[in-house]
GUNU-940161 format. One record per residue (C-alpha): x, y, z; residue number from 1; residue in one letter. Coordinates in nm, 2 decimals. Example, Ala and Ser with C-alpha at 12.3 -4.5 7.8 and 13.67 -1.06 7.14 Angstrom:
residues 2
TORVEX      xx      yy      zz    k  r
TORVEX    1.23   -0.45    0.78    1  a
TORVEX    1.37   -0.11    0.71    2  s
END
This chain:
residues 395
TORVEX      xx      yy      zz    k  r
TORVEX   11.74   14.99   13.02    1  m
TORVEX   12.04   15.18   13.10    2  s
TORVEX   12.26   15.29   12.83    3  s
TORVEX   12.59   15.47   12.95    4  q
TORVEX   12.94   15.55   12.84    5  v
TORVEX   13.17   15.32   13.04    6  i
TORVEX   13.51   15.40   13.15    7  a
TORVEX   13.72   15.15   13.34    8  a
TORVEX   13.75   15.20   13.68    9  r
TORVEX   14.05   15.04   13.83   10  i
TORVEX   14.21   15.02   14.18   11  r
TORVEX   14.52   14.81   14.20   12  g
TORVEX   14.48   14.48   14.12   13  f
TORVEX   14.08   14.51   14.12   14  i
TORVEX   13.85   14.67   13.83   15  c
TORVEX   13.52   14.78   13.98   16  l
TORVEX   13.33   14.76   13.66   17  n
TORVEX   13.30   14.61   13.30   18  a
TORVEX   13.23   14.69   12.93   19  h
TORVEX   12.96   14.45   12.77   20  p
TORVEX   13.07   14.52   12.42   21  a
TORVEX   13.42   14.45   12.53   22  g
TORVEX   13.34   14.16   12.69   23  c
TORVEX   13.13   14.03   12.38   24  a
TORVEX   13.41   14.13   12.16   25  a
TORVEX   13.63   13.88   12.37   26  n
TORVEX   13.41   13.60   12.32   27  v
TORVEX   13.40   13.64   11.96   28  d
TORVEX   13.76   13.62   11.94   29  a
TORVEX   13.75   13.30   12.17   30  e
TORVEX   13.49   13.14   11.96   31  i
TORVEX   13.71   13.23   11.65   32  s
TORVEX   14.01   13.05   11.81   33  i
TORVEX   13.79   12.76   11.93   34  a
TORVEX   13.65   12.67   11.61   35  r
TORVEX   14.00   12.66   11.43   36  q
TORVEX   14.07   12.32   11.31   37  g
TORVEX   13.81   12.19   11.54   38  a
TORVEX   13.51   11.95   11.40   39  p
TORVEX   13.24   12.13   11.55   40  g
TORVEX   13.11   11.81   11.69   41  k
TORVEX   13.18   11.51   11.89   42  g
TORVEX   13.10   11.60   12.25   43  l
TORVEX   12.75   11.55   12.43   44  g
TORVEX   12.70   11.74   12.76   45  g
TORVEX   13.01   11.93   12.92   46  a
TORVEX   12.96   12.11   13.26   47  l
TORVEX   13.23   12.38   13.34   48  v
TORVEX   13.22   12.47   13.70   49  v
TORVEX   13.40   12.83   13.73   50  g
TORVEX   13.34   12.90   13.35   51  g
TORVEX   13.29   13.27   13.33   52  s
TORVEX   13.64   13.40   13.30   53  t
TORVEX   13.97   13.29   13.22   54  g
TORVEX   14.06   12.90   13.15   55  y
TORVEX   13.70   12.82   13.24   56  g
TORVEX   13.54   13.06   12.99   57  l
TORVEX   13.78   12.93   12.71   58  s
TORVEX   13.69   12.55   12.81   59  s
TORVEX   13.33   12.63   12.78   60  l
TORVEX   13.37   12.80   12.44   61  v
TORVEX   13.60   12.51   12.31   62  s
TORVEX   13.35   12.25   12.43   63  a
TORVEX   13.04   12.39   12.26   64  v
TORVEX   13.18   12.60   11.99   65  f
TORVEX   13.48   12.36   11.88   66  g
TORVEX   13.32   12.01   11.94   67  y
TORVEX   12.95   12.07   11.97   68  g
TORVEX   12.88   12.01   12.31   69  a
TORVEX   12.54   12.10   12.52   70  r
TORVEX   12.71   12.33   12.77   71  g
TORVEX   12.62   12.42   13.13   72  t
TORVEX   12.83   12.64   13.33   73  v
TORVEX   12.84   12.73   13.71   74  v
TORVEX   12.96   13.07   13.79   75  c
TORVEX   12.93   13.34   14.08   76  l
TORVEX   12.87   13.66   13.90   77  e
TORVEX   12.70   14.02   13.96   78  r
TORVEX   12.42   14.10   13.75   79  p
TORVEX   12.37   14.45   13.62   80  p
TORVEX   12.19   14.69   13.88   81  h
TORVEX   12.06   15.03   13.80   82  g
TORVEX   12.35   15.24   13.69   83  e
TORVEX   12.61   14.97   13.81   84  k
TORVEX   12.76   14.74   13.53   85  t
TORVEX   12.75   14.37   13.59   86  a
TORVEX   13.07   14.18   13.65   87  s
TORVEX   13.28   14.08   13.33   88  a
TORVEX   13.20   13.70   13.40   89  g
TORVEX   12.83   13.80   13.35   90  w
TORVEX   12.87   13.99   13.04   91  y
TORVEX   13.10   13.72   12.89   92  n
TORVEX   12.83   13.43   12.96   93  l
TORVEX   12.56   13.66   12.81   94  a
TORVEX   12.74   13.68   12.49   95  a
TORVEX   12.87   13.33   12.47   96  a
TORVEX   12.48   13.22   12.55   97  q
TORVEX   12.36   13.46   12.27   98  q
TORVEX   12.60   13.33   12.03   99  r
TORVEX   12.53   12.97   12.11  100  a
TORVEX   12.17   13.01   12.03  101  r
TORVEX   12.25   13.19   11.69  102  g
TORVEX   12.45   12.87   11.61  103  a
TORVEX   12.18   12.63   11.72  104  g
TORVEX   12.36   12.52   12.03  105  r
TORVEX   12.28   12.55   12.40  106  e
TORVEX   12.44   12.70   12.72  107  i
TORVEX   12.29   12.68   13.04  108  a
TORVEX   12.40   12.88   13.33  109  v
TORVEX   12.38   12.85   13.71  110  v
TORVEX   12.47   13.14   13.91  111  n
TORVEX   12.58   13.07   14.26  112  g
TORVEX   12.85   12.96   14.48  113  d
TORVEX   12.99   12.63   14.32  114  a
TORVEX   13.12   12.54   14.69  115  f
TORVEX   12.74   12.51   14.82  116  s
TORVEX   12.52   12.20   14.83  117  r
TORVEX   12.23   12.40   14.70  118  e
TORVEX   12.42   12.51   14.36  119  i
TORVEX   12.52   12.14   14.32  120  k
TORVEX   12.16   12.04   14.34  121  e
TORVEX   12.03   12.31   14.13  122  q
TORVEX   12.28   12.23   13.89  123  t
TORVEX   12.21   11.84   13.90  124  i
TORVEX   11.85   11.90   13.85  125  a
TORVEX   11.89   12.10   13.57  126  g
TORVEX   12.10   11.85   13.40  127  l
TORVEX   11.84   11.59   13.46  128  q
TORVEX   11.56   11.81   13.32  129  k
TORVEX   11.78   11.87   13.01  130  a
TORVEX   11.84   11.50   12.97  131  g
TORVEX   12.18   11.34   12.81  132  g
TORVEX   12.48   11.28   13.01  133  k
TORVEX   12.81   11.44   13.06  134  l
TORVEX   13.11   11.37   12.86  135  d
TORVEX   13.32   11.60   13.03  136  q
TORVEX   13.34   11.80   13.37  137  v
TORVEX   13.59   12.08   13.39  138  i
TORVEX   13.66   12.24   13.72  139  y
TORVEX   13.82   12.59   13.71  140  s
TORVEX   13.72   12.76   14.02  141  v
TORVEX   13.96   13.02   14.17  142  a
TORVEX   13.80   13.16   14.48  143  a
TORVEX   13.97   13.30   14.76  144  p
TORVEX   13.67   13.17   15.03  145  k
TORVEX   13.48   12.86   15.11  146  r
TORVEX   13.15   12.86   15.30  147  v
TORVEX   13.03   12.51   15.45  148  d
TORVEX   12.73   12.61   15.67  149  g
TORVEX   12.85   12.78   15.94  150  d
TORVEX   13.21   12.72   15.88  151  t
TORVEX   13.43   12.93   15.62  152  s
TORVEX   13.78   12.90   15.51  153  w
TORVEX   13.99   13.17   15.35  154  s
TORVEX   14.30   13.09   15.14  155  s
TORVEX   14.63   13.26   15.18  156  v
TORVEX   14.91   13.33   14.95  157  l
TORVEX   15.22   13.26   15.17  158  k
TORVEX   15.53   13.06   15.19  159  p
TORVEX   15.56   12.79   15.44  160  i
TORVEX   15.83   12.77   15.69  161  g
TORVEX   16.02   13.08   15.65  162  v
TORVEX   15.97   13.44   15.53  163  s
TORVEX   16.01   13.50   15.15  164  f
TORVEX   16.15   13.83   15.01  165  r
TORVEX   16.12   13.90   14.62  166  s
TORVEX   16.08   14.16   14.38  167  k
TORVEX   15.74   14.26   14.28  168  s
TORVEX   15.52   14.52   14.10  169  i
TORVEX   15.32   14.76   14.28  170  n
TORVEX   15.03   14.77   14.05  171  l
TORVEX   14.91   15.09   14.20  172  g
TORVEX   15.22   15.31   14.10  173  n
TORVEX   15.40   15.07   13.84  174  d
TORVEX   15.71   15.07   14.08  175  q
TORVEX   15.92   14.75   14.09  176  v
TORVEX   15.95   14.69   14.47  177  t
TORVEX   16.06   14.45   14.72  178  e
TORVEX   15.79   14.25   14.92  179  v
TORVEX   15.86   14.04   15.21  180  e
TORVEX   15.59   13.78   15.31  181  i
TORVEX   15.58   13.60   15.67  182  a
TORVEX   15.54   13.22   15.65  183  p
TORVEX   15.19   13.07   15.69  184  a
TORVEX   15.05   12.93   16.03  185  s
TORVEX   14.95   12.55   16.01  186  d
TORVEX   14.57   12.68   16.03  187  a
TORVEX   14.63   12.90   15.72  188  e
TORVEX   14.78   12.58   15.54  189  i
TORVEX   14.47   12.39   15.61  190  e
TORVEX   14.22   12.66   15.53  191  a
TORVEX   14.40   12.71   15.18  192  t
TORVEX   14.38   12.35   15.11  193  r
TORVEX   13.99   12.35   15.21  194  r
TORVEX   13.95   12.65   14.97  195  v
TORVEX   14.20   12.52   14.69  196  m
TORVEX   14.25   12.15   14.73  197  g
TORVEX   14.06   11.87   14.59  198  g
TORVEX   13.77   11.86   14.81  199  e
TORVEX   13.51   12.05   14.60  200  d
TORVEX   13.62   11.90   14.28  201  f
TORVEX   13.56   11.54   14.43  202  a
TORVEX   13.23   11.67   14.55  203  a
TORVEX   13.11   11.78   14.23  204  w
TORVEX   13.24   11.45   14.05  205  v
TORVEX   13.09   11.21   14.29  206  r
TORVEX   12.75   11.40   14.32  207  a
TORVEX   12.72   11.37   13.94  208  l
TORVEX   12.82   11.01   13.96  209  a
TORVEX   12.57   10.94   14.23  210  e
TORVEX   12.30   11.11   14.00  211  a
TORVEX   12.41   10.88   13.70  212  d
TORVEX   12.51   11.18   13.50  213  l
TORVEX   12.82   11.09   13.35  214  l
TORVEX   12.85   10.90   13.01  215  a
TORVEX   13.07   10.62   12.94  216  p
TORVEX   13.41   10.74   12.93  217  g
TORVEX   13.36   11.07   13.10  218  c
TORVEX   13.66   11.28   13.17  219  r
TORVEX   13.68   11.52   13.47  220  a
TORVEX   13.96   11.78   13.44  221  v
TORVEX   14.08   12.03   13.70  222  a
TORVEX   14.31   12.31   13.64  223  y
TORVEX   14.62   12.39   13.82  224  s
TORVEX   14.95   12.57   13.78  225  y
TORVEX   15.33   12.47   13.88  226  v
TORVEX   15.52   12.76   13.73  227  g
TORVEX   15.91   12.81   13.75  228  p
TORVEX   16.16   12.78   14.02  229  a
TORVEX   16.15   13.14   14.04  230  l
TORVEX   15.79   13.15   14.21  231  t
TORVEX   15.80   12.83   14.40  232  f
TORVEX   15.85   13.00   14.75  233  p
TORVEX   15.54   13.18   14.72  234  i
TORVEX   15.35   12.90   14.47  235  y
TORVEX   15.45   12.57   14.43  236  r
TORVEX   15.64   12.55   14.76  237  s
TORVEX   15.39   12.76   14.96  238  g
TORVEX   15.03   12.73   15.07  239  t
TORVEX   14.89   12.70   14.73  240  i
TORVEX   15.15   12.44   14.63  241  g
TORVEX   15.02   12.24   14.93  242  k
TORVEX   14.64   12.27   14.82  243  a
TORVEX   14.76   12.16   14.48  244  k
TORVEX   14.92   11.84   14.59  245  e
TORVEX   14.60   11.79   14.77  246  d
TORVEX   14.41   11.83   14.44  247  l
TORVEX   14.64   11.58   14.27  248  e
TORVEX   14.60   11.32   14.51  249  k
TORVEX   14.20   11.37   14.50  250  t
TORVEX   14.22   11.36   14.14  251  t
TORVEX   14.40   11.02   14.11  252  r
TORVEX   14.15   10.87   14.35  253  e
TORVEX   13.86   11.01   14.12  254  l
TORVEX   14.02   10.88   13.84  255  s
TORVEX   13.99   10.53   13.98  256  a
TORVEX   13.64   10.57   14.08  257  m
TORVEX   13.55   10.70   13.71  258  l
TORVEX   13.75   10.41   13.58  259  s
TORVEX   13.54   10.15   13.78  260  a
TORVEX   13.20   10.33   13.73  261  r
TORVEX   13.21   10.45   13.37  262  v
TORVEX   13.54   10.39   13.22  263  g
TORVEX   13.65   10.71   13.23  264  g
TORVEX   13.92   10.90   13.42  265  a
TORVEX   14.00   11.24   13.59  266  a
TORVEX   14.33   11.46   13.55  267  y
TORVEX   14.47   11.75   13.65  268  v
TORVEX   14.60   11.99   13.35  269  s
TORVEX   14.89   12.21   13.44  270  v
TORVEX   14.83   12.55   13.23  271  n
TORVEX   15.05   12.84   13.15  272  k
TORVEX   15.08   13.15   13.39  273  g
TORVEX   14.87   13.43   13.24  274  l
TORVEX   14.71   13.76   13.30  275  v
TORVEX   14.39   13.68   13.55  276  t
TORVEX   14.22   13.86   13.83  277  q
TORVEX   14.38   13.60   14.06  278  a
TORVEX   14.71   13.63   13.91  279  a
TORVEX   14.71   14.00   13.96  280  a
TORVEX   14.67   13.97   14.33  281  a
TORVEX   14.99   13.73   14.39  282  i
TORVEX   15.29   13.92   14.47  283  p
TORVEX   15.59   13.85   14.24  284  v
TORVEX   15.35   13.68   13.96  285  v
TORVEX   15.28   14.04   13.76  286  p
TORVEX   15.62   14.09   13.73  287  l
TORVEX   15.73   13.73   13.63  288  y
TORVEX   15.44   13.74   13.41  289  i
TORVEX   15.54   14.04   13.23  290  s
TORVEX   15.89   13.90   13.18  291  l
TORVEX   15.75   13.59   13.04  292  l
TORVEX   15.53   13.76   12.82  293  y
TORVEX   15.83   13.96   12.67  294  k
TORVEX   16.02   13.63   12.62  295  v
TORVEX   15.77   13.42   12.47  296  m
TORVEX   15.64   13.70   12.26  297  k
TORVEX   15.97   13.75   12.10  298  a
TORVEX   16.01   13.35   12.06  299  a
TORVEX   15.65   13.33   11.90  300  g
TORVEX   15.53   13.09   12.14  301  t
TORVEX   15.31   13.31   12.35  302  h
TORVEX   14.95   13.16   12.39  303  e
TORVEX   14.65   13.32   12.57  304  g
TORVEX   14.39   13.13   12.74  305  t
TORVEX   14.19   13.05   12.43  306  a
TORVEX   14.49   12.91   12.24  307  e
TORVEX   14.59   12.70   12.55  308  q
TORVEX   14.26   12.55   12.56  309  i
TORVEX   14.22   12.50   12.20  310  a
TORVEX   14.55   12.30   12.26  311  r
TORVEX   14.45   12.11   12.55  312  l
TORVEX   14.14   11.99   12.35  313  y
TORVEX   14.30   11.92   12.03  314  r
TORVEX   14.61   11.72   12.17  315  d
TORVEX   14.42   11.56   12.50  316  h
TORVEX   14.04   11.60   12.55  317  l
TORVEX   13.89   11.60   12.20  318  a
TORVEX   13.69   11.28   12.13  319  p
TORVEX   13.92   10.99   12.01  320  g
TORVEX   14.24   11.15   12.18  321  q
TORVEX   14.41   11.01   12.49  322  t
TORVEX   14.58   11.27   12.72  323  p
TORVEX   14.95   11.23   12.75  324  r
TORVEX   15.08   11.28   13.11  325  t
TORVEX   15.37   11.33   13.30  326  d
TORVEX   15.53   11.09   13.58  327  a
TORVEX   15.27   11.24   13.83  328  e
TORVEX   14.99   11.18   13.59  329  g
TORVEX   14.93   11.54   13.49  330  r
TORVEX   14.86   11.69   13.14  331  i
TORVEX   15.10   11.96   13.10  332  r
TORVEX   15.04   12.22   12.85  333  i
TORVEX   15.27   12.44   13.04  334  d
TORVEX   15.55   12.31   12.85  335  d
TORVEX   15.63   12.62   12.64  336  l
TORVEX   15.64   12.85   12.94  337  e
TORVEX   15.90   12.60   13.12  338  l
TORVEX   16.11   12.54   12.81  339  d
TORVEX   16.47   12.58   12.96  340  p
TORVEX   16.57   12.84   12.72  341  g
TORVEX   16.26   13.07   12.78  342  v
TORVEX   16.32   13.02   13.16  343  q
TORVEX   16.69   13.11   13.13  344  a
TORVEX   16.63   13.42   12.95  345  r
TORVEX   16.33   13.51   13.19  346  v
TORVEX   16.60   13.45   13.51  347  a
TORVEX   16.83   13.68   13.33  348  a
TORVEX   16.58   13.97   13.28  349  l
TORVEX   16.47   13.92   13.62  350  w
TORVEX   16.80   13.97   13.78  351  a
TORVEX   16.82   14.30   13.58  352  e
TORVEX   16.47   14.44   13.58  353  v
TORVEX   16.40   14.77   13.81  354  n
TORVEX   16.15   15.05   13.78  355  t
TORVEX   16.37   15.25   13.53  356  e
TORVEX   16.41   14.98   13.28  357  n
TORVEX   16.06   14.79   13.34  358  l
TORVEX   15.91   14.91   13.03  359  a
TORVEX   16.21   14.81   12.81  360  t
TORVEX   16.32   14.46   12.97  361  l
TORVEX   15.96   14.36   13.02  362  s
TORVEX   15.60   14.34   12.86  363  d
TORVEX   15.47   14.53   13.14  364  y
TORVEX   15.25   14.72   12.90  365  a
TORVEX   15.11   14.38   12.75  366  g
TORVEX   15.01   14.27   13.13  367  f
TORVEX   14.84   14.60   13.18  368  r
TORVEX   14.64   14.60   12.86  369  t
TORVEX   14.56   14.21   12.92  370  g
TORVEX   14.43   14.29   13.26  371  f
TORVEX   14.19   14.55   13.13  372  r
TORVEX   14.10   14.34   12.83  373  n
TORVEX   13.98   14.09   13.11  374  l
TORVEX   13.69   14.34   13.19  375  f
TORVEX   13.63   14.43   12.83  376  g
TORVEX   13.83   14.76   12.83  377  f
TORVEX   14.10   14.84   12.55  378  e
TORVEX   13.96   14.58   12.33  379  v
TORVEX   14.04   14.65   11.96  380  p
TORVEX   13.72   14.76   11.75  381  g
TORVEX   13.51   14.86   12.04  382  v
TORVEX   13.42   15.23   12.06  383  d
TORVEX   13.44   15.33   12.43  384  y
TORVEX   13.32   15.70   12.34  385  a
TORVEX   12.97   15.54   12.23  386  a
TORVEX   12.70   15.48   12.50  387  p
TORVEX   12.63   15.08   12.55  388  v
TORVEX   12.34   14.91   12.69  389  e
TORVEX   12.45   14.75   13.04  390  t
TORVEX   12.12   14.60   13.14  391  d
TORVEX   12.22   14.27   12.98  392  v
TORVEX   12.03   13.94   13.09  393  a
TORVEX   12.14   13.56   13.12  394  i
TORVEX   11.85   13.31   13.10  395  s
END
């Protein structure tokens, strides 16, 4: 056992440790939100690929605690080792698993590379052993690299065709700076598609279908982001956007397959921009989110991942609900973010913001706190001066 006082170790957009009690408190808050207005029953099996943090974790919690699902989650997380803490995702799932048992429910965890054939086979074997079939498959993988045998691809965040210059925040010194990003090569565009496009989502759904693990009416949902015109050059019109176009095309093909096989469907859900580990690493995005939070909190329309996913389930994915989609067949729960009034206010603040007025024009303080919260730090009600057990197990 290893009990110690833990302080956050942060370098730029990377946090090197996590606080188990803070992560557990985050999970408790998510469970409370997921239960509000939910029936606590209605779903059979639910698989979340990439379900240890962010939208994936919120999906797992909503499915299990809001709708009574038997949860299975695939993740790639670091266990505790000696004096080193586990990753935040490890502590999140340890807490979720413990709470599920206490409520008479089940969460099975498969820890390994979701891209690999071995982890797909291990997950399928576990599902077959447990019995029952899946009502939902949620795909929420946000990995920078994909390995397939001796071949690997790394995604890049770059514009296409021309360089991109814009304001951004240097998370190392909290300065508003200007960044310039060179355009991607064709090889980088293709590598990003391989990592963040639809191939792995399709591989999971097809493997589960071949194993006869999909229940009648099964829905498969992959998460995506569109964002405002402000971020289009680096996101939707850039390498990531090309990958997301591939994801949308693949999802339409999967939907036709699921309809024919089990009377089900596949969807892309476009979610709101929020503080995540991945978002913190994207130039421009931390500044945009800081301004967006300022505007949406003032308007009373801000949602975190738990609130977003609770609404996604309530309005679209809950048993008996038929998802409403846009002209491209996507579920849109980014509607409050992209409200024209919200975006007009964000654009006006964007034109004015600089290092001197960053604290007053934006909610950068909220962004920083939100980032630390991801790793269990600065969570209300947690005593950070008290030693805490870091050697927490997942079964």
